[in-house]
N, C-alpha and C positions, 0 to 999 in steps of 0.2 A: 304853752303846751297845746298842740293841735287837738281838735275835737273829732272823735270817732264815735260811730253809733255802736253801742254794745249789744244790740239785738242779735240773736242767732242768725247767721247766714246773711247779715247786712254789711255791706262794705262802704257805706256812705261816710264821707269825711268832709270836714269844712274845707272849702277852697276847691272842691271838685267842680268841673264844669257841669252845668245842668241845662236842659232845654229851656227855651224862653217860656216864662210863665210858671215854671216849676220851681218855687222857692223852697229851699231847705234850711231848716233851723234845728237847733239842738237844745234839749231840755234836760236838766239835772234830775236825778232820781229824788223822790220825796223822802229824803232820809229822816226828816223831822216828823214825819207822819206815818207811824208804823202800819196802821190799817191800810192806808193807801199804797204804801211801799209793797205790802204783801200782795195787793190786787195787781200791781204792776208786774211783780215777779211771777205771780201765778199765770198771768196772761203771756208772759214771755217763756213759760214752762222752765223757770230757773228758780224754783223754790229754795234750793239749798245753796244759793249763791248770794252774796251781799256786795253791792256796789259801793264804791268809794265816792267821795264828794267830787272827784275829778272825772267821773264817768257820766255819759249822757245817752239819751235815745234821740233819734232824729224824728223830724215831723212826719216822715213817711209812715210811721206806725200809729198815727192818730187820725181818727175821723175828722172831717171838716167841722163837725159840731163841737169838737173839743177846744176849738180856738175862739178867741174873742179879739176884736180890732179896736184899738183906741189910737186916735191920731194917726192913722195909716200904719200902725205897728201891730203885728200879730203876737198875741200872748196866748199861753196855754191856760185854760180855765183851771181854777184851783181844785176842781173835782175830777179832772180828766184822767182817764185810764186808757193806756194804749191797747188797741184791739187788732191791729193789722200786722200779722207776722207771716 
């Protein structure tokens, strides 16, 4: 199943061409962490919407401080909340 960003007005999808140096990654909604999920949905201004386990947000909606790097791989911090919409 292809990955698409579920943020309002975002058309990013996996496999799209990106400018050099602009990595795009996708992150699942924290469905297992209700308080954090509420913060994500509030930031998205979608409080009355519930994502499924197959829906994602792209890395364009997170500040650089939301990421950590291990062995050259970018991971979303466990407490990260998207703020760029």
